[in-house]
C-alpha positions in Angstrom: -19.5 -15.1 27.7 -21.1 -17.6 25.6 -24.4 -16.5 24.3 -27.4 -18.0 22.3 -27.2 -17.0 19.1 -29.0 -13.6 19.3 -29.5 -10.9 16.8 -25.8 -10.3 16.2 -25.2 -14.0 15.9 -28.2 -14.5 13.7 -26.8 -11.7 11.3 -23.5 -13.4 11.2 -24.7 -16.9 10.3 -27.3 -15.5 7.8 -24.3 -13.6 6.3 -22.4 -16.7 6.5 -24.8 -18.9 4.8 -25.3 -16.4 1.9 -21.6 -15.6 1.4 -19.8 -18.8 2.2 -22.2 -21.8 2.3 -19.2 -24.0 2.3 -18.6 -23.2 5.6 -21.1 -25.4 7.0 -19.7 -28.7 5.2 -16.3 -27.8 6.7 -17.7 -27.7 10.2 -19.4 -31.0 9.4 -16.0 -32.5 8.5 -14.6 -31.3 11.8 -17.6 -32.5 13.9 -17.5 -35.9 12.2 -13.8 -36.2 13.0 -14.7 -35.3 16.6 -13.3 -31.8 16.8 -14.7 -28.3 17.2 -14.8 -25.7 14.9 -15.4 -21.9 15.0 -15.9 -19.0 12.7 -13.6 -16.5 14.5 -11.9 -13.1 14.2 -12.3 -10.5 11.7 -14.6 -12.9 9.8 -17.3 -12.7 12.6 -16.9 -9.1 12.8 -17.3 -8.6 8.8 -20.2 -11.0 9.0 -21.9 -8.8 11.6 -21.1 -5.8 9.5 -22.5 -7.5 6.5 -19.1 -7.4 4.7 -18.2 -11.1 5.0 -15.8 -12.1 2.1 -15.1 -15.7 0.8 -11.8 -15.7 2.9 -12.8 -17.1 6.1 -10.9 -17.5 9.4 -11.7 -20.5 11.6 -10.1 -21.6 14.9 -10.1 -25.6 16.2 -9.0 -27.6 18.9 -7.6 -30.1 16.2 -4.0 -30.0 16.0 -2.5 -28.7 12.7 -1.6 -32.0 11.3 -5.0 -33.2 11.8 -6.4 -30.2 10.2 -4.4 -30.9 7.4 -5.8 -34.3 6.9 -9.4 -33.2 7.3 -8.8 -30.0 4.7 -7.1 -32.4 2.2 -10.4 -34.4 2.1 -12.5 -31.3 2.0 -10.6 -28.9 0.0 -9.7 -28.8 -3.6 -6.3 -27.3 -2.7 -4.5 -27.1 0.5 -1.4 -25.1 1.8 0.8 -25.8 4.8 3.2 -23.1 4.9 2.2 -21.9 8.3 1.4 -25.1 10.0 4.4 -24.2 12.2 2.4 -21.4 13.6 -0.8 -23.7 13.7 -2.5 -22.7 10.5 -3.5 -24.6 7.3 -5.0 -23.0 4.5 -7.5 -24.7 2.0 -9.3 -23.7 -0.9 -12.7 -25.0 -2.4 -14.4 -23.4 -5.5 -14.4 -19.5 -4.6 -13.9 -20.1 -0.8 -10.7 -19.9 1.0 -10.5 -20.9 4.4 -7.6 -20.5 7.0 -8.0 -22.9 10.0 -5.8 -22.1 13.0 -5.5 -24.4 16.2 -6.3 -22.6 19.4 -3.2 -21.1 20.5 -1.5 -18.1 22.6 1.7 -16.3 21.2 4.2 -13.9 22.2 7.4 -12.5 21.5 10.5 -12.5 23.5 12.0 -9.0 24.4 14.6 -9.3 21.6 13.0 -11.9 19.3 11.3 -11.2 15.7 9.6 -14.7 15.9 6.7 -15.5 18.1 6.9 -18.1 20.7 3.6 -20.1 19.5 1.8 -22.5 22.2 -1.3 -24.3 21.5 -4.2 -23.7 23.6 -7.2 -25.9 25.1 -10.3 -23.7 24.7 -12.0 -21.3 22.4 -12.3 -18.7 25.2 -8.6 -18.7 25.8 -7.8 -18.3 22.0 -9.9 -15.3 21.9 -8.3 -13.8 25.0 -5.1 -13.8 22.9 -6.3 -11.8 19.9 -5.7 -8.3 19.1 -9.0 -6.4 19.8 -12.2 -7.1 21.2 -14.1 -6.7 17.7 -11.9 -9.5 16.6 -12.4 -11.7 19.4 -15.8 -13.0 18.9 -16.6 -16.5 17.4 -19.4 -18.3 15.9 -19.2 -22.0 17.1 -20.6 -24.2 14.6 -19.9 -27.8 15.7 -21.9 -27.8 19.1 -25.6 -28.3 17.8 -27.2 -24.9 16.8 -24.8 -22.1 16.1 -23.6 -20.3 19.2 -22.3 -16.6 19.4 -19.1 -16.6 21.6 -18.4 -13.0 22.8 -16.4 -13.1 26.0 -14.8 -9.6 26.2 -17.8 -7.3 24.8 -16.6 -7.2 21.2 -20.1 -6.7 19.9 -20.6 -3.7 22.4 -17.5 -2.1 20.8 -18.5 -2.9 17.4 -21.4 -1.0 18.1 -19.7 1.8 19.6 -16.9 1.7 16.7 -14.1 1.6 19.2 -11.2 -0.6 19.4 -10.1 -2.3 22.7 -8.0 -5.0 23.6 -9.4 -8.2 25.2 -6.5 -8.0 27.8 -4.6 -4.8 29.0 -3.3 -3.3 26.0 0.4 -3.3 27.2 0.2 -6.9 27.6 -1.3 -7.6 24.0 1.4 -5.1 22.4 3.9 -6.8 24.1 2.8 -10.5 23.0 2.7 -8.9 19.4 3.8 -5.5 18.8 2.7 -5.2 15.2 -0.9 -5.0 16.8 0.0 -1.4 17.5 0.2 -0.7 13.7 -2.9 -3.0 13.2 -4.9 -0.5 15.4 -3.9 2.1 13.0 -4.9 -0.1 10.0 -8.2 -0.9 11.7 -8.9 2.7 12.4 -8.6 3.5 8.6 -10.3 0.5 7.4 -13.4 0.6 9.8 -13.4 4.1 10.7 -13.2 3.5 14.5 -11.8 5.3 17.2 -8.9 3.8 19.4 -9.6 3.8 23.2 -7.5 6.0 25.2 -5.8 3.4 27.0 -4.7 1.7 23.9 -3.3 4.9 22.5 -1.4 5.3 25.6 0.2 1.9 25.4 1.0 2.7 21.8 2.7 5.9 22.8 4.7 4.1 25.6 5.3 0.9 23.6 6.4 2.4 20.3 9.8 1.5 20.3 9.0 -2.1 20.7 8.0 -2.1 16.9 11.5 -2.6 16.3 11.6 -6.2 16.8 9.0 -7.0 14.1 10.5 -7.8 10.9 10.5 -5.3 8.0 8.3 -7.9 5.8 5.4 -7.8 8.5 5.6 -3.9 8.8 5.5 -3.6 5.2 2.4 -5.8 4.9 0.6 -4.0 7.7 1.3 -0.4 6.2 0.4 -1.6 2.9 -2.9 -2.6 4.1 -3.3 0.6 5.8 -2.2 2.9 2.7 -4.9 0.9 0.9 -8.0 1.3 2.9 -10.7 3.9 2.0 -9.3 6.2 4.5 -5.4 6.1 5.0 -5.3 9.6 6.4 -6.6 8.4 10.0 -4.2 5.4 10.4 -1.1 7.6 9.2 -2.1 10.3 11.4 -2.2 7.8 14.3 1.1 6.2 13.4 2.8 9.8 13.5 0.8 11.1 16.9 2.1 7.9 18.7 5.5 7.8 17.5 5.4 4.8 15.5 6.0 6.4 12.2 9.1 7.7 13.8 10.5 4.1 13.8 8.8 2.5 10.6 8.3 5.6 8.3 10.3 8.5 9.7 10.3 10.4 6.6 6.6 11.2 7.3 6.8 12.9 10.6 9.8 15.1 9.5 7.4 16.7 6.9 6.0 18.6 9.9 8.7 21.5 9.2 8.5 24.4 11.4 6.6 27.5 10.3 7.4 30.8 11.4 6.0 34.4 10.9 8.8 35.3 8.8 9.1 32.1 6.4 5.7 31.1 5.6 5.2 27.9 3.4 2.7 25.2 3.3 2.3 22.6 5.9 4.2 19.9 3.8 2.7 17.0 6.3 -0.8 18.0 5.7 -0.2 18.9 2.1 1.0 15.5 1.6 -1.9 13.6 3.2 -4.0 15.9 1.0 -2.3 14.9 -2.3 -2.8 11.1 -1.1 -6.5 11.8 -0.7 -6.6 13.6 -4.2 -4.6 10.7 -5.8 -7.2 8.3 -4.4 -9.9 10.1 -5.8 -8.4 9.9 -9.1 -7.5 6.1 -8.9 -10.4 5.2 -11.5 -8.0 6.5 -14.2 -5.5 3.8 -13.2 -8.3 0.8 -12.8 -9.0 1.1 -9.1 -7.0 1.1 -5.8 -3.2 1.4 -6.8 -0.5 0.9 -4.4 2.4 2.7 -6.3 0.2 5.8 -6.9 -0.6 5.9 -3.1 3.0 5.5 -1.9 4.4 8.0 -4.6 1.5 10.6 -3.3 2.3 10.2 0.3 6.3 10.4 -0.4 6.4 12.7 -3.1 7.6 15.8 -0.8 10.0 13.7 1.7 12.9 15.6 0.0 11.7 18.9 1.3 13.2 18.6 4.9 16.7 18.0 3.5 16.7 20.7 0.8 14.7 23.5 2.6 16.8 26.8 2.7 15.5 30.2 3.8 15.5 32.9 1.0 16.9 36.3 2.0 14.1 38.7 2.7 11.7 35.9 3.4 10.3 32.8 2.0 11.6 28.9 1.6 12.9 27.2 -1.3 13.3 23.5 -1.8 15.7 23.2 -4.8 15.9 19.7 -6.2 13.8 18.2 -3.6 12.2 15.8 -6.1 15.6 14.3 -6.7 16.4 14.2 -3.1 13.0 12.7 -2.2 13.0 10.0 -5.0 16.5 8.7 -3.4 15.0 8.8 0.4 11.8 7.1 -0.9 14.0 4.4 -2.7 15.8 3.9 0.3 13.0 3.7 2.9 11.0 1.3 0.5 14.1 -1.1 0.2 14.1 -1.1 4.0 10.7 -2.2 4.4 11.4 -4.8 1.8 9.0 -3.8 -1.0 9.8 -5.6 -4.4 12.0 -3.9 -6.7 9.4 -3.0 -9.3 7.4 -0.9 -6.7 10.6 0.9 -5.5 11.8 1.8 -8.7 8.1 2.9 -10.1 7.7 5.1 -6.9 11.1 6.6 -7.1 10.4 7.6 -10.8 7.2 9.3 -10.2 8.5 11.1 -7.5 11.5 12.1 -9.4 9.1 13.5 -12.1 6.4 15.1 -10.3 7.8 18.6 -10.6 8.3 18.3 -14.5 4.9 19.8 -15.5 5.6 22.9 -13.4 8.9 23.5 -15.3 7.2 24.6 -18.3 5.3 27.8 -17.2 2.0 28.3 -18.3 1.5 25.5 -20.9 4.5 26.5 -23.0 5.1 23.0 -23.9 6.9 22.2 -27.4 6.5 19.0 -29.3 9.7 18.0 -28.2 9.1 18.6 -24.4 5.9 16.7 -24.7 8.1 13.7 -26.4 10.5 13.7 -23.4 7.7 14.0 -20.8 6.1 10.7 -22.3 9.7 8.9 -22.9 10.6 9.7 -19.3 7.3 8.7 -17.9 7.1 5.4 -19.8 4.5 3.1 -18.7 3.9 5.2 -15.6 2.6 8.1 -17.7 -1.2 7.6 -16.6 0.2 7.4 -12.8 2.4 10.6 -13.4 -1.1 12.3 -14.7 -2.6 11.4 -11.5 0.1 12.5 -9.1 0.7 15.9 -10.9 -3.1 16.6 -10.6 -3.3 15.3 -7.0 -0.2 17.8 -6.2 -2.4 20.9 -6.7 -3.7 21.7 -3.2 -4.4 25.3 -3.4 -7.3 26.8 -1.9 -7.5 29.5 -4.6 -10.1 28.3 -6.8 -9.0 30.3 -9.6 -5.4 29.2 -9.5 -6.6 25.6 -9.3 -8.9 25.6 -12.3 -6.1 27.4 -14.2 -3.5 24.6 -13.3 -6.2 21.7 -14.1 -6.8 23.3 -17.4 -3.2 23.8 -18.1 -2.7 20.0 -17.4 -5.5 19.0 -19.4 -4.3 20.9 -22.4 -1.0 19.0 -21.7 -2.9 15.6 -21.6 -4.7 16.6 -25.0 -1.4 17.7 -26.7 0.1 14.0 -25.7 -3.0 12.5 -27.0 -2.8 14.3 -30.2 1.1 13.3 -30.7 0.5 9.8 -29.8 -1.8 9.5 -32.7 0.7 11.0 -35.1 3.8 9.5 -33.9 3.3 6.7 -31.4 4.9 8.4 -28.8 4.9 5.3 -26.5 7.1 3.5 -28.9 9.7 6.5 -29.4 13.2 4.9 -30.6 15.8 6.0 -33.1 14.7 5.9 -36.7 17.9 3.7 -37.4 18.7 0.5 -35.5 22.2 -0.7 -34.2 22.6 -2.9 -37.4 22.0 0.0 -39.7 24.3 2.3 -37.9 27.1 -0.2 -38.1 26.6 -0.5 -41.6 26.5 3.1 -42.6 29.5 4.0 -40.5 31.6 1.0 -41.3 32.3 0.1 -37.5 32.2 -2.7 -35.3 30.1 -3.3 -32.0 31.5 -0.6 -29.6 30.4 2.4 -27.6 30.5 4.4 -30.7 27.4 2.6 -31.9 25.6 3.4 -28.7 26.8 7.1 -29.1 25.3 7.2 -32.4 22.1 5.7 -31.2 21.8 8.1 -28.4 22.3 10.9 -31.1 19.5 9.6 -33.2 17.2 9.3 -30.2 17.6 13.0 -29.1 17.2 13.9 -32.8 13.8 12.0 -32.8 12.9 13.6 -29.6 13.7 17.1 -30.7 12.0 16.7 -34.3 9.9 13.8 -34.4 10.1 10.8 -36.9 12.4 11.7 -39.6 12.3 8.6 -41.8 15.3 6.4 -42.8 16.9 8.9 -45.5 16.9 11.9 -43.3 18.1 10.2 -40.3 20.7 8.7 -42.5 22.0 11.9 -43.6 22.0 13.3 -40.0 24.0 10.5 -38.7 26.7 10.8 -41.6 27.0 14.7 -41.0 27.4 14.1 -37.0 29.7 11.4 -37.5 31.9 13.3 -39.7 31.8 16.3 -37.6 33.1 14.4 -34.6 36.5 15.5 -33.6 
């Protein structure tokens, strides 16, 4: 269905002109070379929604090598890392364009890599796309701009629903990652998913296993960084995809019976995630580490659950087990090492605050809390506050006040002692000189002793630290 510009097309082209004026010059470059170019996919969708960014997606009948030549003249920088899949990227000013040759792609039943074949029409290219709301185009090289919508994407956009251009089973067979993408778009756009699409996701969930861990990671990260990740995560759990890509989450749905009451850990985790997001301004904005830590902070509970005689449930050391499980899962999903370690550290520390009762924090305890959190202290503040999901208003207010008192204590000691730079009062050279020893494990032991002394008592100064070190050394067996 090729239409005159129409109201939707007019909105899209107006948004395109306002937000990405360089697009018209790119279209002229392709037209001059004798090829067609169309704004396509999410860029058209976002243009109609009034949220177009300067990252634009185009499709063309020019082959990738030709696109590279055209972009090399038009753009300031060109990248061809995706040229094997028909894609060339260029950047000019603040505008980044991704131009892909008309194509169709599918996965063999046992292959992790798509089989890419180039197509010969814009309509055919749109047919292979994931959802109808992404299967609209704005043809820019055939005279006046033409709005192309062969699969009623505009109608589905208005109804806020995700459908596939062809049968959902065929679409997900062609690229199983589209099942996760449905969950991501549901979160990002606040859309419903059509029932036939949901059923296909349930029936074909196992096919996600042929997709590389890196692609799954990237799609899940986009979902998690959306405004409403609960929607997408719940969808992944409901259709069975989470059982394969993130099984620790559905396992949080612990059985609850009348004799052993405890919180719904799954719902609690989603609430903690939402509350952490509400506090992200403290971290400077959306933050992947805190969102991962909030979602995964209780994944150790299923393995540590035990029933208490007389009723009740305990989860002893679930933070330690949870840190290990989270690290294993994030490594399997190919998250970078820093992210893995930071998330694991936060999970391991998330109960530390509750171990000190009603604010019975000594200076020593405060120093250790800050030392163990390190650069993640602001994240730990957010996670600990978000972890309070009680509906008892008085209890919630008391916990918030207690934690605020801890933050105040930290700030006070920070000013007095530079807590973020806690180190022994003597360095290794001084230790070796005072004890007349050479570099060895004994030096490390001495520095550990001095650090513990520093954490327990605050700054000692060189003289007192020297006296304490000599007494400790003399008392050794």
